[in-house]
N, C-alpha and C positions, 0 to 999 in steps of 0.2 A: 326247792326254790333256790335260785342263785343268790349269793350274798349281795349281788348288785341289783337284784330285781327291785323295781320301784313301785310295788303294788299299790301303796297308799299315796305315794308322793304327788302324782298329778292332781288328785283331788285335794290334797293338803295344800299344794301350791295355789290352786284355784281358790281355796277357802281364804288364804291370806289376802289375795287380791280382793275378794268379796268383802272381807272385813274392812279393808281400807276404803273401798267404795262406800260402804255403809258409814264409815267414819266421816267421810266427806258430807254425807247427807245429814248426820246429826250435828254438824257444825254450821248448818245453814244460818245465814244472818251475820256471819263473820267472814267477809271476803278474804281477809288475811289468812285465816285458818283454812278456808277452802282451797286457796292457792297452794298453801303448804301441803295439804292433802294430795293435791294433784301431782306435785313434785315427788312426794313419797310414792305414790302409785306408779309413776314412771320409773323410779329407781327400782321398785320391787319387780316390775316387769323385766327390767334389764337383769336383775339378779336371777330370776327364773331362767332366763336364757343362758346365763353363765353356768348355772347348775346343770342344765341340759348338756351344755358343751363338755363339762367335766365328766358327766356320766358316760359320754361317748369315749372318754379317755380312761374309763375304769375307776374314776374317783367319785364316790358317792357322797354328796354334800347335802346335809339336812338344811331346810330353810330356816329353822329356828334353833337358837342356842341359848341355854341358860348359863350365865356366868356369875358365880358367887365371888365378888371382887375382894372380899375380906372376911376373915373369921371373927373380927372384932365387932362389938355392938355396945351401944350405950344403954340398952334395956336387957332385962332378963325375963323373956316371955315364957310362960308355962308351955311345956311340950314343944319347944322350938326345935325343929329338925336340924337346922343349921348348927345350933349349939351342941346338940347331941351327936350328930353324925359327921360334922365337917371341921370342927375346930381342932387344930393340931399345933404342936410346938415345932413348926417348920417355917422357913422363910416364905413369905408370900411372893407371888410373881412381881417382879419389878415393874415400875411404870414403863420402862423401855420395852420389856417383853410384852406387856399388855398392849402397847401401841402397835408393835409388830403383829401381834395376834389379831388385833382389829383389822389391820390392813390385809392380812392373810384371809380372814373371814370375808371381807368385802370382795377381794379378788376372786375367791372361790364361788361366791354367789349366795352367802348367807343373807337372808332378808331381814330377820328380826332377832334382836338379842335382848334378853331379859337380864338386867343388872340387879343382882340380889346380894345378900351377905350372910351373916352379919348385917351391919348397917352400911350400905355402899357410900353414904355421904361422909363417912369417916375417911374415905379416900377420894377427895374431890378432884385430885389430879386425873383419876380414871374418868370422871365425868367430862372433863375437858377433852380427853382423848376421844371419848365417844362422840361429843359434839363435832369434832373435827372429821369424823368418819361419816359423812353426811349421807352416804348411800345406804346405810343400815338404819332401821328404825329401832331405837333403844327404849325399852320400858324400864324406868327407874323405880324399883320396888323399895320403898323407904317407910320408916315408921313416922316420918313427918316432923319429928322433934327438932331436927337440925336444919329445917328449911327457913333460914333467916332472910331478911330483906334483900341482902346482896345477892344471895343465891336465886331468890325468886325473880329478881330483875334480870339476872343472867339467863335464866330459863326462857325468858321471852325471846332471846336470840338463838336458842338451841332448837332449831326447827325440827330436828330428828329425835328429840328426847321428850318422852311423855312421863311425868311423875305419876306413880301409882302408890297411893297411901294405904297403909295397913289399918283396918278398922274391923272390929269383931261383932258389930251390932251397935247398940246404943252405949251410953256411958257405963252402965253396969257390966255388960259383956266385955267391952274393950278394956276397962280398967282391971277387971278380974284377971284377964290374961296378960296384959301388958304393963300393969302397974298403975297406981293412983295418979290421976292427972293426964293419962295417955289420951283419953277421948277429948279432953279440952285442948290439948296440944294439936291433935290431928284436925279437929274441926277449925281451929284458928288458922292452920296452914291452908285448909280448903278455902277459907274466906279470903285469904291473901291471894291465892292462885286465881280465884274467881274475879277478884278486883282487878287483877292484871290481865284478865282474859286469857289465861293459860289453860289449855285443855288438860284435864287430869283424870285419873281413874282411881279405883279403890280395889284393894285385895282383902278377901275375907276367907279365913279358914273355917269351914263348916264343920261343926260338931253336933252330936246328938243334943247338946245343951243349948246351943245358940241358933239352931236351925230355924225355929219358928220366927225369931226376930230378924235374923240376917237374910232370910229368903222371903220375908214378909213385904207386902206392897207398901206399907207405911215407911219402912226402912229405905226401900228403893226410891220412892217418891221424895223422901227427905233429901237423899244424896243427889238426885238429879236436880233438885231445887238449889242445892249448894254448888252445882256446876259439874258434878261427876258425869262423865260421858263413857266410862268403861268400868264394868263390874267384872272382877276376876275372882271366881269362886274356886277354892281348893278344898277338896274333901280331906278331912283330918286323917293322917296316917299315924298309927300308934307307935312312934319311935321311942316314946318314953314308956318303959315297962309298967304294966298295970293300968294302962289307959285304953285298953281295947273297947271299953264301954262307951268311950266318947265318939266312936265311929258312928256314921249314919245308919239308921235301921233300914230295912228293906222298904218300909212304907215311906220313909223320908226320901230315899233314892227315887222312888216313883213320883213323889210329890215334887221333887226338884225338877224332874223332866217337865212336868206339867207347868210349873211356874216359869221356868226358863222360856218355854215355848210362848207363853202368854206375854211375858215381858218383852221378848224380842219383837212381838207384833205391835205392842202398844206404848213402849217407853222410848224416849229420845236418847238411847244409849246403846252401847254394845255389851253383850254378855258372853263371857268365856268361862267355861267350867272344866276343871281337871279332876278326875279323868273322864268325866262324862262325854265331853266333846270328841274324845278319841274314838268312841264307838262308831261314829259316822265313817271312820276310815279303817274299820276292821279291827280295832283294838289298839293295844299299847303301841305308841310311836317312838319309844325310847331307843337308845343305842344307835342313834343316827338315822333310824327309819324316817322320822320326822323331826326329831330334836335330840339333843344330848346335853350333858351338864359338864361344866368345868369348874372345879373348886378353886379357892384362892391360892392354892399351892401348885396349880398347873395340872392336877390329875384330870384326865378326860374320862368321864363316867357315863353310864347309860342314862341316869336321871338323878335328881337330888335325893331320891329315896332308895337309890341303889348305889352305895358308895364304894364301888369296886372299879379297878382300872388296871390296864396293862400298858398305858402310855402316859407320858407327862410332857407338857409343853416346855419345860425347862430343858428337856433332852431331845425333843423332836419338833418338827414343824407341825402346824395344824393339818396340813395336807397329809403328812405321814400318820398323824394320830387318827385320821379318818379311815385309814386302812387297817386299823386295829384288828388283830385276829379275834380278840374277845368280842368286839362289836359284830364282826362278820358271823361269829358263831351264834350269837343271839338272834340275828336276823335270819340265819339259815336253818336253825333247828325247827323241826316240825312240832313245836310246842304251842298250845293255845294259851295266849296271854289274855285271859278273860277279865274284863272289867265291868261286866254288866251289874255286879253287886255294888258298884260305886267305889271299889277299893283298888289301890295301886297293884297292878299285876306283878311287877317285879318284886315289890315288898312281900307279897304273898309267896313268891317262889324264890326266896333268898338262897336257900340251899342249892337249888339248881343253878342260880347265877354264880355262886361261889365256885361250884364245880367247873363251870365254863372258864372262869378266869384262871383257875388253877391248872388248866390243861397245858402240857408242855408245848 
């Protein structure tokens, strides 16, 4: 298979548009939000055309980018992949370079960018740059503790930024992972966002321990009642040694599929699951096949759970980084990146990935 083959991309591109159309449906009753959704849909259709044009020029552009804007955080969550895999004693990308990167991504045709950390609200200047790049839809993944009144008011005018709040289930599950009072802070933030009629989502790391609560109907109904319109489920990856037992069991993986199918039919919200949703596109979409990851220091990596790189945005343009020999090798190798067990394919094949990045 050629390194430029887009075997999964047409379907993945179409799925992004379908999600946006669904988003417009779940915001019925709010004309301002519906109009905002229509503008975003138009922008994403244009982005898809830009990607197609660049593909014809030999530049493979993924529709989705994960950008960890800072390694700093005001919480110390148990088993945090960002703290364990991505914090480093190096300068983070400057605001100027971030601004340039956002423009590069827009011009190349990136549709959606997930802003993560650390805690991205510790770099509010990046949020301002995101709001100014209106052609990209930004998902702001935050623990919610820094969402003060001024920022919530500002978010009303950021039509391309959707806050996504971290919650691990109820108070017991959330506080156990994120610290005492975390659930109270995040639900207070939800109340303020709902009062200001700001669409928001939630992000939940699914483990063997919190699965029953976090995938339960009571939890989903409670959050939709609080105004949540996007549920983002991430299966736990054991980045912390000795935590393999926190991964989902085979029975839980099967039950997750059943519940997601049910909720997508019956609940007024969108449901996105990693890595489960990648299966519809033939498996792992990392290394630019459908998405990639950029850490706070500019390293361009296959995904957040595969912290290897052969290019850095402090040294090359985003266009040049997309031509990474490392990424091309991952996409071209005839290796099955199976995720049917609900576990990250590149994490399971770390030694293989290390061997690819070490090639001369």
